[in-house]
MOPAC internal coordinates of N, CA, C and O (Angstrom, degrees):
PM7 1SCF
backbone

  N    0.0000 0     0.00 0     0.00 0    0    0    0
  C    1.4425 1     0.00 0     0.00 0    1    0    0
  C    1.5266 1   110.75 1     0.00 0    2    1    0
  O    1.2310 1   120.57 1   148.11 1    3    2    1
  N    1.3218 1   116.52 1   -31.89 1    3    2    1
  C    1.4603 1   120.61 1   179.14 1    5    3    2
  C    1.5263 1   110.41 1   -64.70 1    6    5    3
  O    1.2310 1   120.68 1   140.47 1    7    6    5
  N    1.3413 1   116.31 1   -39.53 1    7    6    5
  C    1.4652 1   120.12 1   178.64 1    9    7    6
  C    1.5228 1   110.35 1   -62.66 1   10    9    7
  O    1.2310 1   120.14 1   139.34 1   11   10    9
  N    1.3196 1   117.34 1   -40.66 1   11   10    9
  C    1.4680 1   121.68 1   179.24 1   13   11   10
  C    1.5246 1   110.87 1   -62.61 1   14   13   11
  O    1.2310 1   120.37 1   140.63 1   15   14   13
  N    1.3181 1   116.90 1   -39.37 1   15   14   13
  C    1.4610 1   120.18 1   179.23 1   17   15   14
  C    1.5273 1   111.78 1   -69.77 1   18   17   15
  O    1.2310 1   120.49 1   145.56 1   19   18   17
  N    1.3425 1   116.68 1   -34.44 1   19   18   17
  C    1.4588 1   120.06 1  -177.69 1   21   19   18
  C    1.5237 1   112.80 1   -81.28 1   22   21   19
  O    1.2310 1   120.48 1   147.65 1   23   22   21
  N    1.3455 1   116.69 1   -32.35 1   23   22   21
  C    1.4660 1   120.72 1  -172.99 1   25   23   22
  C    1.5273 1   112.40 1  -132.42 1   26   25   23
  O    1.2310 1   119.51 1  -119.84 1   27   26   25
  N    1.3174 1   118.55 1    60.16 1   27   26   25
  C    1.4684 1   119.07 1  -177.89 1   29   27   26
  C    1.5265 1   112.84 1   -66.09 1   30   29   27
  O    1.2310 1   119.67 1   148.59 1   31   30   29
  N    1.3108 1   118.23 1   -31.41 1   31   30   29
  C    1.4653 1   120.12 1  -179.90 1   33   31   30
  C    1.5234 1   110.95 1   -66.96 1   34   33   31
  O    1.2310 1   120.18 1   142.42 1   35   34   33
  N    1.3199 1   117.25 1   -37.58 1   35   34   33
  C    1.4745 1   120.32 1   178.12 1   37   35   34
  C    1.5167 1   111.34 1   -65.39 1   38   37   35
  O    1.2310 1   120.44 1   137.84 1   39   38   37
  N    1.3157 1   116.77 1   -42.16 1   39   38   37
  C    1.4632 1   120.76 1   179.67 1   41   39   38
  C    1.5226 1   109.90 1   -63.90 1   42   41   39
  O    1.2310 1   120.77 1   136.01 1   43   42   41
  N    1.3209 1   116.14 1   -43.99 1   43   42   41
  C    1.4677 1   120.67 1   178.23 1   45   43   42
  C    1.5226 1   110.40 1   -59.91 1   46   45   43
  O    1.2310 1   120.11 1   134.78 1   47   46   45
  N    1.3226 1   117.39 1   -45.22 1   47   46   45
  C    1.4596 1   121.23 1  -179.56 1   49   47   46
  C    1.5252 1   111.10 1   -63.77 1   50   49   47
  O    1.2310 1   120.01 1   140.25 1   51   50   49
  N    1.3152 1   117.58 1   -39.75 1   51   50   49
  C    1.4612 1   121.40 1   179.15 1   53   51   50
  C    1.5252 1   111.28 1   -64.31 1   54   53   51
  O    1.2310 1   120.12 1   132.83 1   55   54   53
  N    1.3091 1   117.37 1   -47.17 1   55   54   53
  C    1.4628 1   120.78 1  -179.31 1   57   55   54
  C    1.5270 1   110.16 1   -63.28 1   58   57   55
  O    1.2310 1   120.14 1   137.61 1   59   58   57
  N    1.3034 1   117.34 1   -42.39 1   59   58   57
  C    1.4591 1   121.09 1   179.11 1   61   59   58
  C    1.5292 1   110.77 1   -62.92 1   62   61   59
  O    1.2310 1   120.19 1   138.31 1   63   62   61
  N    1.3329 1   117.25 1   -41.69 1   63   62   61
  C    1.4594 1   121.14 1   179.02 1   65   63   62
  C    1.5257 1   111.52 1   -65.33 1   66   65   63
  O    1.2310 1   119.89 1   139.26 1   67   66   65
  N    1.3173 1   117.82 1   -40.74 1   67   66   65
  C    1.4656 1   121.41 1   179.35 1   69   67   66
  C    1.5240 1   110.09 1   -63.84 1   70   69   67
  O    1.2310 1   120.04 1   137.71 1   71   70   69
  N    1.3205 1   117.53 1   -42.29 1   71   70   69
  C    1.4628 1   119.83 1   177.69 1   73   71   70
  C    1.5249 1   110.80 1   -62.02 1   74   73   71
  O    1.2310 1   120.24 1   139.02 1   75   74   73
  N    1.3126 1   117.14 1   -40.98 1   75   74   73
  C    1.4606 1   120.45 1   176.90 1   77   75   74
  C    1.5233 1   112.42 1   -62.84 1   78   77   75
  O    1.2310 1   120.29 1   139.71 1   79   78   77
  N    1.3335 1   117.05 1   -40.29 1   79   78   77
  C    1.4672 1   120.63 1   178.21 1   81   79   78
  C    1.5230 1   111.97 1   -65.94 1   82   81   79
  O    1.2310 1   120.36 1   141.34 1   83   82   81
  N    1.3204 1   116.92 1   -38.66 1   83   82   81
  C    1.4650 1   119.78 1   177.48 1   85   83   82
  C    1.5179 1   110.81 1   -57.82 1   86   85   83
  O    1.2310 1   120.62 1   135.80 1   87   86   85
  N    1.2939 1   116.41 1   -44.20 1   87   86   85
  C    1.4536 1   120.57 1   179.94 1   89   87   86
  C    1.5252 1   110.52 1   -69.45 1   90   89   87
  O    1.2310 1   120.12 1   137.87 1   91   90   89
  N    1.3274 1   117.38 1   -42.13 1   91   90   89
  C    1.4584 1   121.13 1  -177.15 1   93   91   90
  C    1.5283 1   112.05 1   -64.66 1   94   93   91
  O    1.2310 1   120.07 1   143.26 1   95   94   93
  N    1.3208 1   117.46 1   -36.74 1   95   94   93
  C    1.4599 1   120.16 1  -178.98 1   97   95   94
  C    1.5149 1   112.80 1   -88.60 1   98   97   95
  O    1.2310 1   120.37 1  -173.13 1   99   98   97
  N    1.3018 1   116.90 1     6.87 1   99   98   97
  C    1.4567 1   120.54 1   171.23 1  101   99   98
  C    1.5090 1   115.63 1    76.20 1  102  101   99
  O    1.2310 1   119.95 1  -152.89 1  103  102  101
  N    1.3093 1   117.70 1    27.11 1  103  102  101
  C    1.4589 1   119.70 1   175.15 1  105  103  102
  C    1.5250 1   106.92 1   -62.20 1  106  105  103
  O    1.2310 1   121.19 1   -47.18 1  107  106  105
  N    1.3147 1   115.33 1   132.82 1  107  106  105
  C    1.4655 1   120.27 1  -173.17 1  109  107  106
  C    1.5258 1   110.97 1   -76.84 1  110  109  107
  O    1.2310 1   121.45 1   -93.81 1  111  110  109
  N    1.3199 1   114.83 1    86.19 1  111  110  109
  C    1.4600 1   121.35 1   174.60 1  113  111  110
  C    1.5243 1   107.21 1  -127.47 1  114  113  111
  O    1.2310 1   120.47 1   -34.84 1  115  114  113
  N    1.3130 1   116.71 1   145.16 1  115  114  113
  C    1.4653 1   117.81 1   174.79 1  117  115  114
  C    1.5300 1   108.54 1   -68.64 1  118  117  115
  O    1.2310 1   121.46 1   -85.22 1  119  118  117
  N    1.3183 1   114.82 1    94.78 1  119  118  117
  C    1.4655 1   121.90 1  -168.01 1  121  119  118
  C    1.5244 1   114.41 1   -57.58 1  122  121  119
  O    1.2310 1   120.65 1   125.92 1  123  122  121
  N    1.2850 1   116.36 1   -54.08 1  123  122  121
  C    1.4582 1   119.05 1  -170.33 1  125  123  122
  C    1.5178 1   113.30 1   -59.86 1  126  125  123
  O    1.2310 1   118.89 1   125.02 1  127  126  125
  N    1.3370 1   119.72 1   -54.98 1  127  126  125
  C    1.4701 1   117.06 1  -176.78 1  129  127  126
  C    1.5293 1   113.52 1   -69.74 1  130  129  127
  O    1.2310 1   120.11 1   136.34 1  131  130  129
  N    1.3284 1   117.39 1   -43.66 1  131  130  129
  C    1.4694 1   119.97 1  -175.59 1  133  131  130
  C    1.5195 1   110.77 1   -69.54 1  134  133  131
  O    1.2310 1   120.37 1   128.65 1  135  134  133
  N    1.3203 1   116.89 1   -51.35 1  135  134  133
  C    1.4573 1   119.38 1  -177.22 1  137  135  134
  C    1.5290 1   111.83 1   -66.76 1  138  137  135
  O    1.2310 1   120.41 1   147.25 1  139  138  137
  N    1.3058 1   116.82 1   -32.75 1  139  138  137
  C    1.4582 1   119.65 1   176.75 1  141  139  138
  C    1.5084 1   112.31 1   -62.86 1  142  141  139
  O    1.2310 1   120.68 1   132.61 1  143  142  141
  N    1.3228 1   116.30 1   -47.39 1  143  142  141
  C    1.4736 1   120.77 1   179.93 1  145  143  142
  C    1.5205 1   110.90 1   -67.81 1  146  145  143
  O    1.2310 1   120.32 1   136.36 1  147  146  145
  N    1.3324 1   116.99 1   -43.64 1  147  146  145
  C    1.4651 1   120.66 1  -178.74 1  149  147  146
  C    1.5295 1   110.64 1   -64.74 1  150  149  147
  O    1.2310 1   120.51 1   136.61 1  151  150  149
  N    1.3140 1   116.64 1   -43.39 1  151  150  149
  C    1.4600 1   119.88 1  -179.98 1  153  151  150
  C    1.5204 1   111.39 1   -64.52 1  154  153  151
  O    1.2310 1   120.51 1   137.26 1  155  154  153
  N    1.3206 1   116.63 1   -42.74 1  155  154  153
  C    1.4664 1   119.85 1   178.69 1  157  155  154
  C    1.5271 1   111.00 1   -63.08 1  158  157  155
  O    1.2310 1   120.51 1   136.67 1  159  158  157
  N    1.3285 1   116.64 1   -43.33 1  159  158  157
  C    1.4658 1   120.36 1   179.51 1  161  159  158
  C    1.5304 1   110.93 1   -64.12 1  162  161  159
  O    1.2310 1   120.62 1   136.27 1  163  162  161
  N    1.3263 1   116.43 1   -43.73 1  163  162  161
  C    1.4656 1   120.13 1   178.56 1  165  163  162
  C    1.5237 1   111.28 1   -62.45 1  166  165  163
  O    1.2310 1   120.67 1   137.40 1  167  166  165
  N    1.3028 1   116.32 1   -42.60 1  167  166  165
  C    1.4660 1   119.39 1  -178.70 1  169  167  166
  C    1.5220 1   110.93 1   -64.10 1  170  169  167
  O    1.2310 1   120.14 1   137.25 1  171  170  169
  N    1.3133 1   117.34 1   -42.75 1  171  170  169
  C    1.4600 1   120.28 1  -178.69 1  173  171  170
  C    1.5276 1   111.90 1   -69.19 1  174  173  171
  O    1.2310 1   121.19 1   130.65 1  175  174  173
  N    1.3147 1   115.33 1   -49.35 1  175  174  173
  C    1.4695 1   119.96 1  -174.81 1  177  175  174
  C    1.5214 1   110.97 1   -71.83 1  178  177  175
  O    1.2310 1   120.35 1   127.29 1  179  178  177
  N    1.3246 1   116.94 1   -52.71 1  179  178  177
  C    1.4618 1   118.71 1  -174.61 1  181  179  178
  C    1.5228 1   111.57 1   -71.21 1  182  181  179
  O    1.2310 1   119.95 1   148.76 1  183  182  181
  N    1.3156 1   117.69 1   -31.24 1  183  182  181
  C    1.4543 1   119.26 1   176.82 1  185  183  182
  C    1.5098 1   111.27 1   -60.47 1  186  185  183
  O    1.2310 1   120.62 1   137.94 1  187  186  185
  N    1.3074 1   116.43 1   -42.06 1  187  186  185
  C    1.4711 1   121.35 1   178.07 1  189  187  186
  C    1.5271 1   110.46 1   -66.42 1  190  189  187
  O    1.2310 1   120.45 1   137.63 1  191  190  189
  N    1.3265 1   116.74 1   -42.37 1  191  190  189
  C    1.4683 1   120.72 1  -179.72 1  193  191  190
  C    1.5237 1   110.28 1   -64.52 1  194  193  191
  O    1.2310 1   120.50 1   135.67 1  195  194  193
  N    1.3313 1   116.64 1   -44.33 1  195  194  193
  C    1.4629 1   120.28 1   179.66 1  197  195  194
  C    1.5253 1   110.07 1   -62.92 1  198  197  195
  O    1.2310 1   120.41 1   136.58 1  199  198  197
  N    1.3206 1   116.82 1   -43.42 1  199  198  197
  C    1.4635 1   119.93 1  -179.63 1  201  199  198
  C    1.5250 1   110.86 1   -61.73 1  202  201  199
  O    1.2310 1   119.89 1   136.17 1  203  202  201
  N    1.3052 1   117.81 1   -43.83 1  203  202  201
  C    1.4696 1   120.36 1   179.44 1  205  203  202
  C    1.5254 1   111.70 1   -64.69 1  206  205  203
  O    1.2310 1   120.26 1   139.06 1  207  206  205
  N    1.3293 1   117.10 1   -40.94 1  207  206  205
  C    1.4629 1   120.48 1   179.71 1  209  207  206
  C    1.5314 1   110.47 1   -64.46 1  210  209  207
  O    1.2310 1   120.48 1   135.89 1  211  210  209
  N    1.3047 1   116.69 1   -44.11 1  211  210  209
  C    1.4603 1   119.91 1   179.57 1  213  211  210
  C    1.5279 1   111.21 1   -67.55 1  214  213  211
  O    1.2310 1   119.88 1   141.67 1  215  214  213
  N    1.3129 1   117.84 1   -38.33 1  215  214  213
  C    1.4672 1   120.63 1   176.76 1  217  215  214
  C    1.5255 1   111.01 1   -63.39 1  218  217  215
  O    1.2310 1   120.28 1   141.34 1  219  218  217
  N    1.3343 1   117.07 1   -38.66 1  219  218  217
  C    1.4649 1   120.48 1   178.71 1  221  219  218
  C    1.5302 1   110.65 1   -64.98 1  222  221  219
  O    1.2310 1   120.52 1   138.81 1  223  222  221
  N    1.3428 1   116.61 1   -41.19 1  223  222  221
  C    1.4649 1   119.77 1   178.12 1  225  223  222
  C    1.5240 1   110.81 1   -63.74 1  226  225  223
  O    1.2310 1   120.61 1   138.64 1  227  226  225
  N    1.3290 1   116.44 1   -41.36 1  227  226  225
  C    1.4623 1   120.34 1   179.87 1  229  227  226
  C    1.5178 1   110.87 1   -64.73 1  230  229  227
  O    1.2310 1   120.17 1   135.99 1  231  230  229
  N    1.3282 1   117.27 1   -44.01 1  231  230  229
  C    1.4662 1   121.07 1   179.25 1  233  231  230
  C    1.5284 1   110.52 1   -62.34 1  234  233  231
  O    1.2310 1   120.29 1   139.72 1  235  234  233
  N    1.3321 1   117.05 1   -40.28 1  235  234  233
  C    1.4643 1   120.94 1   178.57 1  237  235  234
  C    1.5317 1   110.42 1   -65.62 1  238  237  235
  O    1.2310 1   120.16 1   140.32 1  239  238  237
  N    1.3225 1   117.30 1   -39.68 1  239  238  237
  C    1.4631 1   120.51 1   179.13 1  241  239  238
  C    1.5318 1   111.11 1   -65.63 1  242  241  239
  O    1.2310 1   120.49 1   140.51 1  243  242  241
  N    1.3369 1   116.66 1   -39.49 1  243  242  241
  C    1.4632 1   119.40 1   177.90 1  245  243  242
  C    1.5238 1   111.81 1   -66.63 1  246  245  243
  O    1.2310 1   120.02 1   149.97 1  247  246  245
  N    1.3157 1   117.56 1   -30.03 1  247  246  245
  C    1.4591 1   121.18 1  -178.42 1  249  247  246
  C    1.5292 1   112.59 1   -82.20 1  250  249  247
  O    1.2310 1   119.71 1   166.62 1  251  250  249
  N    1.3155 1   118.15 1   -13.38 1  251  250  249
  C    1.4575 1   122.28 1  -179.35 1  253  251  250
  C    1.5249 1   109.86 1   -76.98 1  254  253  251
  O    1.2310 1   120.21 1   -52.05 1  255  254  253
  N    1.3401 1   117.20 1   127.95 1  255  254  253
  C    1.4663 1   118.59 1   178.86 1  257  255  254
  C    1.5273 1   111.12 1   -67.38 1  258  257  255
  O    1.2310 1   121.35 1   -35.61 1  259  258  257
  N    1.3039 1   115.03 1   144.39 1  259  258  257
  C    1.4580 1   121.71 1  -178.16 1  261  259  258
  C    1.5298 1   108.15 1  -113.68 1  262  261  259
  O    1.2310 1   121.03 1   -40.89 1  263  262  261
  N    1.3240 1   115.63 1   139.11 1  263  262  261
  C    1.4545 1   120.51 1   178.71 1  265  263  262
  C    1.5266 1   109.37 1   -68.87 1  266  265  263
  O    1.2310 1   120.90 1   -40.74 1  267  266  265
  N    1.3226 1   115.89 1   139.26 1  267  266  265
  C    1.4611 1   120.59 1   178.06 1  269  267  266
  C    1.5185 1   109.43 1   -91.10 1  270  269  267
  O    1.2310 1   120.50 1    -8.42 1  271  270  269
  N    1.3121 1   116.65 1   171.58 1  271  270  269
  C    1.4622 1   120.46 1   179.31 1  273  271  270
  C    1.5285 1   111.21 1   -64.39 1  274  273  271
  O    1.2310 1   120.27 1   145.79 1  275  274  273
  N    1.3274 1   117.08 1   -34.21 1  275  274  273
  C    1.4650 1   120.56 1   178.61 1  277  275  274
  C    1.5187 1   110.65 1   -62.79 1  278  277  275
  O    1.2310 1   120.31 1   139.22 1  279  278  277
  N    1.3388 1   117.01 1   -40.78 1  279  278  277
  C    1.4558 1   120.94 1  -179.33 1  281  279  278
  C    1.5221 1   110.51 1   -70.38 1  282  281  279
  O    1.2310 1   119.55 1   148.54 1  283  282  281
  N    1.3060 1   118.46 1   -31.46 1  283  282  281
  C    1.4592 1   121.37 1  -178.52 1  285  283  282
  C    1.5275 1   112.91 1   -78.70 1  286  285  283
  O    1.2310 1   119.67 1   158.02 1  287  286  285
  N    1.3426 1   118.24 1   -21.98 1  287  286  285
  C    1.4708 1   121.16 1  -179.04 1  289  287  286
  C    1.5225 1   112.14 1   -63.35 1  290  289  287
  O    1.2310 1   120.11 1   150.46 1  291  290  289
  N    1.3178 1   117.39 1   -29.54 1  291  290  289
  C    1.4527 1   120.71 1  -177.45 1  293  291  290
  C    1.5171 1   113.16 1   -78.17 1  294  293  291
  O    1.2310 1   119.23 1   171.50 1  295  294  293
  N    1.2767 1   119.07 1    -8.50 1  295  294  293
  C    1.4666 1   121.06 1  -177.06 1  297  295  294
  C    1.4946 1   112.74 1   -89.01 1  298  297  295
  O    1.2310 1   120.10 1   180.00 1  299  298  297

């Protein structure tokens, strides 16, 4: 679960790729209804998860103190 929280975009990409491979290799699934619903659900859910994860990273980066030029001169 920790991996999913850290890398939601990777999980989304993997699931999408697997669904594409199933169709490409001719696995007997009713493609249109199942893949349509699954793709829509993945796009809605994972898009929100990815956006929240990226927003959290951005907020953390903004909160991190940055060294100024004065502090770097002494190094």
